[in-house]
C-alpha positions, 0 to 999 in steps of 0.5 A: 500499499505504501508503495502505491501512495506516491503514484495516487499522488502523482496522479493528482491533477483534477479537482472536483467540487462536491456538496457541503464541506466536502471536497474531492480532489482527484483520488482524494476528498478533504473535509471536517469531521465531527470535532471540526478536524480537517481530514484528507482521505485518499482512494488507494487501489491495489490491482491485481495482475489480471485486470483492473477490474479486480483492483481492491479498494481502500481509503487511508486518511490523514490529519489535515490537508495539502492546500493552503486554505479550508475550504480549498476554494476561496475567492482571490485574483491572479497576474499571469505575468508582471505587465497583465492585468489583475483577474478575479478568479477562485483559487486553490493553492496545493502547499505539497505540490506548489500547484495553483488551481484556478476557476473563474465561476463557481462550478466551472471546470477548473485548471492548473496554472502558474501565474506570476502572481496570486492573492488569496486571503489578502495575501500576494505570492509571487512565483520564483524559479529555483533549481533542484538537481538541475530541474527548474520548479516553481516556488511562491513566496509573500513579502515578510519584510519590504526593503531594499533587502526582503525577508520573504516567507513560503508556506509548505506542508509535509506528509508524515506517516504515524502508526498511531496519532492523538488527535486531541480527541483520543488515539485514532488508528484510522488515521495514519499520519498528518500533514504538518505545515512548514514555513521557509524563509528567504533573504533577497537582495534587490532582485537577486535570487532569493536565497533561503535561510533557516532563521539561525545566525550562521545562515543569515551571515552567510546570505548577508556576507558582505556586512557580515563582521559588522552584523555578528556584533549584533546577533547575541544568539543563535536562532533569531525570531522573525522580527529580529531577522526584519530589525537585522535586515533594516541595520544591514540596508543602512550599512548598504546605503552608507556605501553609496557615496564610497562605491560604484553603482555596479559593485553595490548590484546585487547580482554581480556581487553575489556572483563574484563572492560565490565564483571567485575562490583562491587557487589550490596550487597558488595557496599551498605554495603561498603565491598571491597576486593581483588580476585586472579584467576588463568587460563590457555590459551591454544594453540587455545587461549581459557580461560580454568581451572579458579580457585580462589586462595584466600579465599572465600568472601561468600555472596558478590560475588567477587569471583564469579564475576571474575570467571564468567568474565574470563569464558566469554572471547572470544579466544585470541591471541594464542601466549599467551598460558600459565598459568596465576593468575590475581589479581582484587582489588574492592576498595570502595570510599565514596566522602561524606566523605573524598573521600579517597580510600579503598584499600585491603591490604590482599594479598596471599603469594608468594608461592601461586603465584609460577608456573604462570605469575602475571599479573598487578592487575586490579582495579574495583572501586565503587564510592558512595555518601551516608552517612557515613558507616563503610568500611571493607575488606572481605578476608575470609578463605581459604577452 
């Protein structure tokens, strides 16, 4: 029986309205019992080997519902994309499959849709695209805190099988499990892809890495409440705003800086040999926000891969704000620190001459540090030769 259940769930694509408070959803129905508890009962068929007529029918009941609301159909509205008008309709949102069901008149045939936005119970949810094992899947979030850096909330549900469950009205052996509500939280910097957090200090600081040192002193415990996270995001935005007078617009762009943070890594071979250096990369941003024509301006450092890492990191960046189109130069300093010595950081001293930087906006230098603790090794800077 347990092997059949996921198959039955996968086939739940048709919604039918029944009388009263009972709602049949494909092969299962959602209703309230005499105690006011919401229950979901599945029709499960175990087929024989001869024909479908020999199928044995069973019902499996779970406490709760896979849907956001009860009754599952609620008045709401959808917008199919950002530029479309809002359409009133009845909605049902499946928290397990993240499917949005819509019908434009009561009793009308329903359909599965993937709107850009939908509103139900006064809360608006926006579609986000995420990847799981390389496959795109839908995720809908609502805004918990609306600022330059947003806190997003996404409701969900997980089916948990339990041998015996105490419903609050005594043990009921007919109930085989429970739909447990879940809430996931995401931080979104500007228009960048939202990043999931678990409301813990380490998780939050990993997303707000660019101001982690200033924020760390304001967090006195490991697990934060939603209100505490909102307060932290407000402070983070104030720190970022203070940078506006010191940094170029591109170095404040959340997509650009996030990509640099994740893709610029210290090459292992250079770190093992205590090698450090500086790379200058030129690139263009076109009117679509795409990064093009990435070129290394500094001398080659063959064998240590600093230049290759910078070039590949820039080539991987997703489209940025098209308003940032122009010609740029990004200096990247790979610095080396051995804490077993005196803790002094080795910072590259070689720089390109001004004539090689002309005609482009030179961005603030991005630093990629290597901090190690190992027996003393003589550190040296690599600069190389021009082609």
